[in-house]
PyMOL commands that place a pseudoatom at each C-alpha (Angstrom):
pseudoatom trace, name=CA, resn=UNK, resi=1, chain=A, elem=C, hetatm=0, pos=[88.234, 172.635, -30.323]
pseudoatom trace, name=CA, resn=UNK, resi=2, chain=A, elem=C, hetatm=0, pos=[89.450, 174.820, -27.497]
pseudoatom trace, name=CA, resn=UNK, resi=3, chain=A, elem=C, hetatm=0, pos=[92.540, 174.449, -25.355]
pseudoatom trace, name=CA, resn=UNK, resi=4, chain=A, elem=C, hetatm=0, pos=[92.396, 173.854, -21.632]
pseudoatom trace, name=CA, resn=UNK, resi=5, chain=A, elem=C, hetatm=0, pos=[93.552, 176.654, -19.397]
pseudoatom trace, name=CA, resn=UNK, resi=6, chain=A, elem=C, hetatm=0, pos=[97.239, 176.513, -18.662]
pseudoatom trace, name=CA, resn=UNK, resi=7, chain=A, elem=C, hetatm=0, pos=[96.575, 177.075, -14.957]
pseudoatom trace, name=CA, resn=UNK, resi=8, chain=A, elem=C, hetatm=0, pos=[97.751, 180.695, -14.755]
pseudoatom trace, name=CA, resn=UNK, resi=9, chain=A, elem=C, hetatm=0, pos=[96.737, 181.821, -11.293]
pseudoatom trace, name=CA, resn=UNK, resi=10, chain=A, elem=C, hetatm=0, pos=[97.947, 185.430, -11.242]
pseudoatom trace, name=CA, resn=UNK, resi=11, chain=A, elem=C, hetatm=0, pos=[96.665, 187.504, -14.173]
pseudoatom trace, name=CA, resn=UNK, resi=12, chain=A, elem=C, hetatm=0, pos=[99.579, 189.949, -13.856]
pseudoatom trace, name=CA, resn=UNK, resi=13, chain=A, elem=C, hetatm=0, pos=[101.941, 187.305, -15.240]
pseudoatom trace, name=CA, resn=UNK, resi=14, chain=A, elem=C, hetatm=0, pos=[100.157, 187.317, -18.634]
pseudoatom trace, name=CA, resn=UNK, resi=15, chain=A, elem=C, hetatm=0, pos=[98.262, 190.622, -18.862]
pseudoatom trace, name=CA, resn=UNK, resi=16, chain=A, elem=C, hetatm=0, pos=[99.682, 193.692, -20.585]
pseudoatom trace, name=CA, resn=UNK, resi=17, chain=A, elem=C, hetatm=0, pos=[100.468, 196.571, -18.244]
pseudoatom trace, name=CA, resn=UNK, resi=18, chain=A, elem=C, hetatm=0, pos=[97.501, 198.721, -19.220]
pseudoatom trace, name=CA, resn=UNK, resi=19, chain=A, elem=C, hetatm=0, pos=[95.042, 196.219, -17.687]
pseudoatom trace, name=CA, resn=UNK, resi=20, chain=A, elem=C, hetatm=0, pos=[96.941, 195.644, -14.440]
pseudoatom trace, name=CA, resn=UNK, resi=21, chain=A, elem=C, hetatm=0, pos=[95.280, 197.754, -11.756]
pseudoatom trace, name=CA, resn=UNK, resi=22, chain=A, elem=C, hetatm=0, pos=[97.265, 199.406, -8.978]
pseudoatom trace, name=CA, resn=UNK, resi=23, chain=A, elem=C, hetatm=0, pos=[94.300, 201.289, -7.479]
pseudoatom trace, name=CA, resn=UNK, resi=24, chain=A, elem=C, hetatm=0, pos=[90.547, 200.738, -7.460]
pseudoatom trace, name=CA, resn=UNK, resi=25, chain=A, elem=C, hetatm=0, pos=[88.865, 202.232, -10.563]
pseudoatom trace, name=CA, resn=UNK, resi=26, chain=A, elem=C, hetatm=0, pos=[85.736, 202.998, -8.479]
pseudoatom trace, name=CA, resn=UNK, resi=27, chain=A, elem=C, hetatm=0, pos=[87.118, 204.802, -5.441]
pseudoatom trace, name=CA, resn=UNK, resi=28, chain=A, elem=C, hetatm=0, pos=[90.920, 204.956, -5.975]
pseudoatom trace, name=CA, resn=UNK, resi=29, chain=A, elem=C, hetatm=0, pos=[91.407, 202.856, -2.832]
pseudoatom trace, name=CA, resn=UNK, resi=30, chain=A, elem=C, hetatm=0, pos=[94.303, 200.503, -2.288]
pseudoatom trace, name=CA, resn=UNK, resi=31, chain=A, elem=C, hetatm=0, pos=[94.099, 197.034, -3.774]
pseudoatom trace, name=CA, resn=UNK, resi=32, chain=A, elem=C, hetatm=0, pos=[95.246, 193.884, -2.047]
pseudoatom trace, name=CA, resn=UNK, resi=33, chain=A, elem=C, hetatm=0, pos=[95.669, 190.430, -3.443]
pseudoatom trace, name=CA, resn=UNK, resi=34, chain=A, elem=C, hetatm=0, pos=[92.944, 187.972, -2.579]
pseudoatom trace, name=CA, resn=UNK, resi=35, chain=A, elem=C, hetatm=0, pos=[93.155, 184.292, -3.482]
pseudoatom trace, name=CA, resn=UNK, resi=36, chain=A, elem=C, hetatm=0, pos=[89.778, 183.040, -4.651]
pseudoatom trace, name=CA, resn=UNK, resi=37, chain=A, elem=C, hetatm=0, pos=[88.809, 180.105, -2.407]
pseudoatom trace, name=CA, resn=UNK, resi=38, chain=A, elem=C, hetatm=0, pos=[87.048, 178.198, -5.200]
pseudoatom trace, name=CA, resn=UNK, resi=39, chain=A, elem=C, hetatm=0, pos=[89.662, 178.175, -7.965]
pseudoatom trace, name=CA, resn=UNK, resi=40, chain=A, elem=C, hetatm=0, pos=[92.828, 179.627, -6.364]
pseudoatom trace, name=CA, resn=UNK, resi=41, chain=A, elem=C, hetatm=0, pos=[93.073, 182.572, -8.743]
pseudoatom trace, name=CA, resn=UNK, resi=42, chain=A, elem=C, hetatm=0, pos=[94.652, 185.732, -7.402]
pseudoatom trace, name=CA, resn=UNK, resi=43, chain=A, elem=C, hetatm=0, pos=[92.314, 188.707, -7.740]
pseudoatom trace, name=CA, resn=UNK, resi=44, chain=A, elem=C, hetatm=0, pos=[92.900, 192.300, -6.676]
pseudoatom trace, name=CA, resn=UNK, resi=45, chain=A, elem=C, hetatm=0, pos=[90.254, 193.506, -4.202]
pseudoatom trace, name=CA, resn=UNK, resi=46, chain=A, elem=C, hetatm=0, pos=[89.752, 197.067, -2.991]
pseudoatom trace, name=CA, resn=UNK, resi=47, chain=A, elem=C, hetatm=0, pos=[90.235, 197.408, 0.768]
pseudoatom trace, name=CA, resn=UNK, resi=48, chain=A, elem=C, hetatm=0, pos=[87.903, 200.416, 0.818]
pseudoatom trace, name=CA, resn=UNK, resi=49, chain=A, elem=C, hetatm=0, pos=[84.814, 199.522, -1.306]
pseudoatom trace, name=CA, resn=UNK, resi=50, chain=A, elem=C, hetatm=0, pos=[85.218, 195.775, -1.901]
pseudoatom trace, name=CA, resn=UNK, resi=51, chain=A, elem=C, hetatm=0, pos=[85.480, 195.967, -5.712]
pseudoatom trace, name=CA, resn=UNK, resi=52, chain=A, elem=C, hetatm=0, pos=[87.127, 192.821, -7.107]
pseudoatom trace, name=CA, resn=UNK, resi=53, chain=A, elem=C, hetatm=0, pos=[88.788, 192.591, -10.485]
pseudoatom trace, name=CA, resn=UNK, resi=54, chain=A, elem=C, hetatm=0, pos=[87.893, 189.634, -12.687]
pseudoatom trace, name=CA, resn=UNK, resi=55, chain=A, elem=C, hetatm=0, pos=[90.143, 190.057, -15.750]
pseudoatom trace, name=CA, resn=UNK, resi=56, chain=A, elem=C, hetatm=0, pos=[88.851, 188.887, -19.103]
pseudoatom trace, name=CA, resn=UNK, resi=57, chain=A, elem=C, hetatm=0, pos=[90.552, 187.811, -22.298]
pseudoatom trace, name=CA, resn=UNK, resi=58, chain=A, elem=C, hetatm=0, pos=[90.208, 189.946, -25.381]
pseudoatom trace, name=CA, resn=UNK, resi=59, chain=A, elem=C, hetatm=0, pos=[88.352, 188.098, -28.157]
pseudoatom trace, name=CA, resn=UNK, resi=60, chain=A, elem=C, hetatm=0, pos=[89.797, 187.974, -31.654]
pseudoatom trace, name=CA, resn=UNK, resi=61, chain=A, elem=C, hetatm=0, pos=[88.537, 186.769, -35.011]
pseudoatom trace, name=CA, resn=UNK, resi=62, chain=A, elem=C, hetatm=0, pos=[90.376, 185.561, -38.108]
pseudoatom trace, name=CA, resn=UNK, resi=63, chain=A, elem=C, hetatm=0, pos=[88.439, 185.042, -41.302]
pseudoatom trace, name=CA, resn=UNK, resi=64, chain=A, elem=C, hetatm=0, pos=[89.150, 182.923, -44.365]
pseudoatom trace, name=CA, resn=UNK, resi=65, chain=A, elem=C, hetatm=0, pos=[87.079, 184.718, -47.016]
pseudoatom trace, name=CA, resn=UNK, resi=66, chain=A, elem=C, hetatm=0, pos=[86.201, 182.680, -50.104]
pseudoatom trace, name=CA, resn=UNK, resi=67, chain=A, elem=C, hetatm=0, pos=[85.890, 184.643, -53.352]
pseudoatom trace, name=CA, resn=UNK, resi=68, chain=A, elem=C, hetatm=0, pos=[85.278, 182.460, -56.383]
pseudoatom trace, name=CA, resn=UNK, resi=69, chain=A, elem=C, hetatm=0, pos=[87.977, 179.807, -56.314]
pseudoatom trace, name=CA, resn=UNK, resi=70, chain=A, elem=C, hetatm=0, pos=[90.335, 181.777, -54.079]
pseudoatom trace, name=CA, resn=UNK, resi=71, chain=A, elem=C, hetatm=0, pos=[90.662, 183.382, -50.664]
pseudoatom trace, name=CA, resn=UNK, resi=72, chain=A, elem=C, hetatm=0, pos=[91.289, 186.966, -49.609]
pseudoatom trace, name=CA, resn=UNK, resi=73, chain=A, elem=C, hetatm=0, pos=[94.484, 188.008, -47.857]
pseudoatom trace, name=CA, resn=UNK, resi=74, chain=A, elem=C, hetatm=0, pos=[95.469, 191.486, -46.711]
pseudoatom trace, name=CA, resn=UNK, resi=75, chain=A, elem=C, hetatm=0, pos=[98.975, 192.928, -46.867]
pseudoatom trace, name=CA, resn=UNK, resi=76, chain=A, elem=C, hetatm=0, pos=[99.553, 194.833, -43.620]
pseudoatom trace, name=CA, resn=UNK, resi=77, chain=A, elem=C, hetatm=0, pos=[102.425, 197.283, -43.129]
pseudoatom trace, name=CA, resn=UNK, resi=78, chain=A, elem=C, hetatm=0, pos=[104.110, 194.781, -40.759]
pseudoatom trace, name=CA, resn=UNK, resi=79, chain=A, elem=C, hetatm=0, pos=[104.608, 192.322, -43.617]
pseudoatom trace, name=CA, resn=UNK, resi=80, chain=A, elem=C, hetatm=0, pos=[107.856, 191.823, -45.489]
pseudoatom trace, name=CA, resn=UNK, resi=81, chain=A, elem=C, hetatm=0, pos=[108.444, 191.039, -49.179]
pseudoatom trace, name=CA, resn=UNK, resi=82, chain=A, elem=C, hetatm=0, pos=[109.140, 187.414, -48.164]
pseudoatom trace, name=CA, resn=UNK, resi=83, chain=A, elem=C, hetatm=0, pos=[105.999, 187.112, -45.989]
pseudoatom trace, name=CA, resn=UNK, resi=84, chain=A, elem=C, hetatm=0, pos=[103.570, 189.931, -46.778]
pseudoatom trace, name=CA, resn=UNK, resi=85, chain=A, elem=C, hetatm=0, pos=[100.144, 188.486, -46.031]
pseudoatom trace, name=CA, resn=UNK, resi=86, chain=A, elem=C, hetatm=0, pos=[97.603, 187.993, -43.273]
pseudoatom trace, name=CA, resn=UNK, resi=87, chain=A, elem=C, hetatm=0, pos=[94.029, 186.806, -42.969]
pseudoatom trace, name=CA, resn=UNK, resi=88, chain=A, elem=C, hetatm=0, pos=[91.523, 189.576, -42.369]
pseudoatom trace, name=CA, resn=UNK, resi=89, chain=A, elem=C, hetatm=0, pos=[90.810, 189.841, -38.665]
pseudoatom trace, name=CA, resn=UNK, resi=90, chain=A, elem=C, hetatm=0, pos=[91.130, 191.720, -35.417]
pseudoatom trace, name=CA, resn=UNK, resi=91, chain=A, elem=C, hetatm=0, pos=[89.495, 192.179, -32.025]
pseudoatom trace, name=CA, resn=UNK, resi=92, chain=A, elem=C, hetatm=0, pos=[85.815, 191.961, -31.134]
pseudoatom trace, name=CA, resn=UNK, resi=93, chain=A, elem=C, hetatm=0, pos=[84.415, 195.253, -29.827]
pseudoatom trace, name=CA, resn=UNK, resi=94, chain=A, elem=C, hetatm=0, pos=[82.033, 195.686, -26.879]
pseudoatom trace, name=CA, resn=UNK, resi=95, chain=A, elem=C, hetatm=0, pos=[78.462, 194.483, -27.516]
pseudoatom trace, name=CA, resn=UNK, resi=96, chain=A, elem=C, hetatm=0, pos=[79.567, 192.627, -30.646]
pseudoatom trace, name=CA, resn=UNK, resi=97, chain=A, elem=C, hetatm=0, pos=[79.498, 188.884, -31.313]
pseudoatom trace, name=CA, resn=UNK, resi=98, chain=A, elem=C, hetatm=0, pos=[82.519, 187.223, -32.933]
pseudoatom trace, name=CA, resn=UNK, resi=99, chain=A, elem=C, hetatm=0, pos=[80.431, 186.682, -36.096]
pseudoatom trace, name=CA, resn=UNK, resi=100, chain=A, elem=C, hetatm=0, pos=[79.424, 190.370, -36.236]
pseudoatom trace, name=CA, resn=UNK, resi=101, chain=A, elem=C, hetatm=0, pos=[83.056, 191.364, -35.697]
pseudoatom trace, name=CA, resn=UNK, resi=102, chain=A, elem=C, hetatm=0, pos=[84.065, 189.117, -38.596]
pseudoatom trace, name=CA, resn=UNK, resi=103, chain=A, elem=C, hetatm=0, pos=[81.580, 190.880, -40.896]
pseudoatom trace, name=CA, resn=UNK, resi=104, chain=A, elem=C, hetatm=0, pos=[82.722, 194.342, -39.711]
pseudoatom trace, name=CA, resn=UNK, resi=105, chain=A, elem=C, hetatm=0, pos=[86.444, 193.605, -39.919]
pseudoatom trace, name=CA, resn=UNK, resi=106, chain=A, elem=C, hetatm=0, pos=[86.265, 192.096, -43.411]
pseudoatom trace, name=CA, resn=UNK, resi=107, chain=A, elem=C, hetatm=0, pos=[84.264, 195.131, -44.606]
pseudoatom trace, name=CA, resn=UNK, resi=108, chain=A, elem=C, hetatm=0, pos=[86.800, 197.527, -43.009]
pseudoatom trace, name=CA, resn=UNK, resi=109, chain=A, elem=C, hetatm=0, pos=[89.887, 195.704, -44.254]
pseudoatom trace, name=CA, resn=UNK, resi=110, chain=A, elem=C, hetatm=0, pos=[88.802, 194.492, -47.692]
pseudoatom trace, name=CA, resn=UNK, resi=111, chain=A, elem=C, hetatm=0, pos=[85.631, 196.326, -48.793]
pseudoatom trace, name=CA, resn=UNK, resi=112, chain=A, elem=C, hetatm=0, pos=[83.785, 193.001, -49.105]
pseudoatom trace, name=CA, resn=UNK, resi=113, chain=A, elem=C, hetatm=0, pos=[80.483, 192.023, -47.535]
pseudoatom trace, name=CA, resn=UNK, resi=114, chain=A, elem=C, hetatm=0, pos=[80.530, 188.471, -46.225]
pseudoatom trace, name=CA, resn=UNK, resi=115, chain=A, elem=C, hetatm=0, pos=[78.333, 185.743, -44.883]
pseudoatom trace, name=CA, resn=UNK, resi=116, chain=A, elem=C, hetatm=0, pos=[79.959, 183.645, -42.145]
pseudoatom trace, name=CA, resn=UNK, resi=117, chain=A, elem=C, hetatm=0, pos=[79.683, 179.997, -43.227]
pseudoatom trace, name=CA, resn=UNK, resi=118, chain=A, elem=C, hetatm=0, pos=[81.255, 178.077, -40.347]
pseudoatom trace, name=CA, resn=UNK, resi=119, chain=A, elem=C, hetatm=0, pos=[83.413, 178.265, -37.272]
pseudoatom trace, name=CA, resn=UNK, resi=120, chain=A, elem=C, hetatm=0, pos=[86.745, 176.588, -37.964]
pseudoatom trace, name=CA, resn=UNK, resi=121, chain=A, elem=C, hetatm=0, pos=[88.456, 177.032, -34.611]
pseudoatom trace, name=CA, resn=UNK, resi=122, chain=A, elem=C, hetatm=0, pos=[88.286, 178.446, -31.130]
pseudoatom trace, name=CA, resn=UNK, resi=123, chain=A, elem=C, hetatm=0, pos=[91.522, 178.617, -29.127]
pseudoatom trace, name=CA, resn=UNK, resi=124, chain=A, elem=C, hetatm=0, pos=[93.417, 180.636, -26.562]
pseudoatom trace, name=CA, resn=UNK, resi=125, chain=A, elem=C, hetatm=0, pos=[96.450, 182.369, -28.067]
pseudoatom trace, name=CA, resn=UNK, resi=126, chain=A, elem=C, hetatm=0, pos=[99.232, 183.444, -25.706]
pseudoatom trace, name=CA, resn=UNK, resi=127, chain=A, elem=C, hetatm=0, pos=[102.047, 185.899, -26.306]
pseudoatom trace, name=CA, resn=UNK, resi=128, chain=A, elem=C, hetatm=0, pos=[100.119, 188.699, -28.001]
pseudoatom trace, name=CA, resn=UNK, resi=129, chain=A, elem=C, hetatm=0, pos=[100.510, 192.418, -27.179]
pseudoatom trace, name=CA, resn=UNK, resi=130, chain=A, elem=C, hetatm=0, pos=[96.967, 192.223, -25.724]
pseudoatom trace, name=CA, resn=UNK, resi=131, chain=A, elem=C, hetatm=0, pos=[97.735, 189.347, -23.345]
pseudoatom trace, name=CA, resn=UNK, resi=132, chain=A, elem=C, hetatm=0, pos=[95.989, 186.014, -23.962]
pseudoatom trace, name=CA, resn=UNK, resi=133, chain=A, elem=C, hetatm=0, pos=[93.375, 186.326, -26.735]
pseudoatom trace, name=CA, resn=UNK, resi=134, chain=A, elem=C, hetatm=0, pos=[90.448, 183.963, -27.240]
pseudoatom trace, name=CA, resn=UNK, resi=135, chain=A, elem=C, hetatm=0, pos=[90.518, 183.589, -31.028]
pseudoatom trace, name=CA, resn=UNK, resi=136, chain=A, elem=C, hetatm=0, pos=[87.698, 182.427, -33.288]
pseudoatom trace, name=CA, resn=UNK, resi=137, chain=A, elem=C, hetatm=0, pos=[88.514, 181.294, -36.812]
pseudoatom trace, name=CA, resn=UNK, resi=138, chain=A, elem=C, hetatm=0, pos=[85.742, 181.486, -39.395]
pseudoatom trace, name=CA, resn=UNK, resi=139, chain=A, elem=C, hetatm=0, pos=[85.231, 180.510, -43.015]
pseudoatom trace, name=CA, resn=UNK, resi=140, chain=A, elem=C, hetatm=0, pos=[83.078, 183.016, -44.897]
pseudoatom trace, name=CA, resn=UNK, resi=141, chain=A, elem=C, hetatm=0, pos=[81.815, 183.698, -48.409]
pseudoatom trace, name=CA, resn=UNK, resi=142, chain=A, elem=C, hetatm=0, pos=[81.923, 187.081, -50.107]
pseudoatom trace, name=CA, resn=UNK, resi=143, chain=A, elem=C, hetatm=0, pos=[78.358, 188.124, -50.970]
pseudoatom trace, name=CA, resn=UNK, resi=144, chain=A, elem=C, hetatm=0, pos=[78.918, 191.710, -52.103]
pseudoatom trace, name=CA, resn=UNK, resi=145, chain=A, elem=C, hetatm=0, pos=[81.100, 194.777, -51.990]
pseudoatom trace, name=CA, resn=UNK, resi=146, chain=A, elem=C, hetatm=0, pos=[84.240, 195.485, -53.970]
pseudoatom trace, name=CA, resn=UNK, resi=147, chain=A, elem=C, hetatm=0, pos=[87.764, 194.420, -53.091]
pseudoatom trace, name=CA, resn=UNK, resi=148, chain=A, elem=C, hetatm=0, pos=[89.553, 197.505, -51.789]
pseudoatom trace, name=CA, resn=UNK, resi=149, chain=A, elem=C, hetatm=0, pos=[93.220, 198.016, -52.503]
pseudoatom trace, name=CA, resn=UNK, resi=150, chain=A, elem=C, hetatm=0, pos=[93.807, 200.615, -49.769]
pseudoatom trace, name=CA, resn=UNK, resi=151, chain=A, elem=C, hetatm=0, pos=[92.407, 199.222, -46.493]
pseudoatom trace, name=CA, resn=UNK, resi=152, chain=A, elem=C, hetatm=0, pos=[93.771, 200.022, -43.019]
pseudoatom trace, name=CA, resn=UNK, resi=153, chain=A, elem=C, hetatm=0, pos=[95.493, 196.614, -43.008]
pseudoatom trace, name=CA, resn=UNK, resi=154, chain=A, elem=C, hetatm=0, pos=[97.034, 197.329, -46.403]
pseudoatom trace, name=CA, resn=UNK, resi=155, chain=A, elem=C, hetatm=0, pos=[95.881, 196.209, -49.834]
pseudoatom trace, name=CA, resn=UNK, resi=156, chain=A, elem=C, hetatm=0, pos=[93.692, 193.119, -50.151]
pseudoatom trace, name=CA, resn=UNK, resi=157, chain=A, elem=C, hetatm=0, pos=[94.102, 190.495, -52.868]
pseudoatom trace, name=CA, resn=UNK, resi=158, chain=A, elem=C, hetatm=0, pos=[92.558, 187.174, -53.866]
pseudoatom trace, name=CA, resn=UNK, resi=159, chain=A, elem=C, hetatm=0, pos=[94.849, 184.132, -54.015]
pseudoatom trace, name=CA, resn=UNK, resi=160, chain=A, elem=C, hetatm=0, pos=[94.293, 180.528, -55.034]
pseudoatom trace, name=CA, resn=UNK, resi=161, chain=A, elem=C, hetatm=0, pos=[95.237, 178.035, -52.323]
pseudoatom trace, name=CA, resn=UNK, resi=162, chain=A, elem=C, hetatm=0, pos=[97.946, 176.736, -54.660]
pseudoatom trace, name=CA, resn=UNK, resi=163, chain=A, elem=C, hetatm=0, pos=[99.576, 180.139, -55.166]
pseudoatom trace, name=CA, resn=UNK, resi=164, chain=A, elem=C, hetatm=0, pos=[99.236, 182.177, -51.967]
pseudoatom trace, name=CA, resn=UNK, resi=165, chain=A, elem=C, hetatm=0, pos=[101.442, 184.912, -50.637]
pseudoatom trace, name=CA, resn=UNK, resi=166, chain=A, elem=C, hetatm=0, pos=[103.237, 183.642, -47.506]
pseudoatom trace, name=CA, resn=UNK, resi=167, chain=A, elem=C, hetatm=0, pos=[101.682, 184.609, -44.172]
pseudoatom trace, name=CA, resn=UNK, resi=168, chain=A, elem=C, hetatm=0, pos=[103.568, 186.841, -41.742]
pseudoatom trace, name=CA, resn=UNK, resi=169, chain=A, elem=C, hetatm=0, pos=[105.330, 184.324, -39.440]
pseudoatom trace, name=CA, resn=UNK, resi=170, chain=A, elem=C, hetatm=0, pos=[104.653, 186.160, -36.175]
pseudoatom trace, name=CA, resn=UNK, resi=171, chain=A, elem=C, hetatm=0, pos=[100.898, 185.888, -36.819]
pseudoatom trace, name=CA, resn=UNK, resi=172, chain=A, elem=C, hetatm=0, pos=[100.842, 182.203, -35.847]
pseudoatom trace, name=CA, resn=UNK, resi=173, chain=A, elem=C, hetatm=0, pos=[97.068, 182.130, -35.287]
pseudoatom trace, name=CA, resn=UNK, resi=174, chain=A, elem=C, hetatm=0, pos=[96.601, 183.005, -38.978]
pseudoatom trace, name=CA, resn=UNK, resi=175, chain=A, elem=C, hetatm=0, pos=[98.482, 179.891, -40.049]
pseudoatom trace, name=CA, resn=UNK, resi=176, chain=A, elem=C, hetatm=0, pos=[96.556, 177.754, -37.576]
pseudoatom trace, name=CA, resn=UNK, resi=177, chain=A, elem=C, hetatm=0, pos=[93.170, 178.907, -38.925]
pseudoatom trace, name=CA, resn=UNK, resi=178, chain=A, elem=C, hetatm=0, pos=[94.297, 178.619, -42.559]
pseudoatom trace, name=CA, resn=UNK, resi=179, chain=A, elem=C, hetatm=0, pos=[95.621, 175.085, -41.976]
pseudoatom trace, name=CA, resn=UNK, resi=180, chain=A, elem=C, hetatm=0, pos=[92.272, 174.045, -40.459]
pseudoatom trace, name=CA, resn=UNK, resi=181, chain=A, elem=C, hetatm=0, pos=[90.435, 175.567, -43.436]
pseudoatom trace, name=CA, resn=UNK, resi=182, chain=A, elem=C, hetatm=0, pos=[92.634, 173.689, -45.919]
pseudoatom trace, name=CA, resn=UNK, resi=183, chain=A, elem=C, hetatm=0, pos=[92.325, 170.410, -43.984]
pseudoatom trace, name=CA, resn=UNK, resi=184, chain=A, elem=C, hetatm=0, pos=[88.514, 170.633, -44.016]
pseudoatom trace, name=CA, resn=UNK, resi=185, chain=A, elem=C, hetatm=0, pos=[88.531, 171.072, -47.782]
pseudoatom trace, name=CA, resn=UNK, resi=186, chain=A, elem=C, hetatm=0, pos=[90.957, 168.198, -48.471]
for i in range(1, 186): cmd.bond("trace and resi %d" % i, "trace and resi %d" % (i + 1))
show_as sticks, trace
zoom trace
């Protein structure tokens, strides 16, 4: 279900600039590269206080929300008339599980309350503005709320699987999760 690491040894080659440290966040000391003896990863270590940086991947969730005989898609501002849609989703916040993030994000983006039914996928997505993201794909059922037409990710709408709005091409993880959902129902 998950992909093996691609062997990236220096986090600076994949991390966005805002998470690349130049000075120690504890004492502002100088950092030097240290190669971890166990797994050969390069980690910045403070020469003054010994703090070592162990970078982590952001965690994302994408949710296929079932409503009656259709699924919910949102229409974010980044969409085009030819490919306007996206699955509800986003990043997991601190102290939040992926399942809790799925519930929160669907509520924020669509107005619906959901129950997560199953995990469809777990994979590492490269090439995002956040660096590599560990994505979870979920199938969920709407159990309450009202579909909102003015969410932060744009209006939400219900589509049948046979007549869906095309997904925004750059959001490749969306298509991957949707394809897995469709394959499980075939």
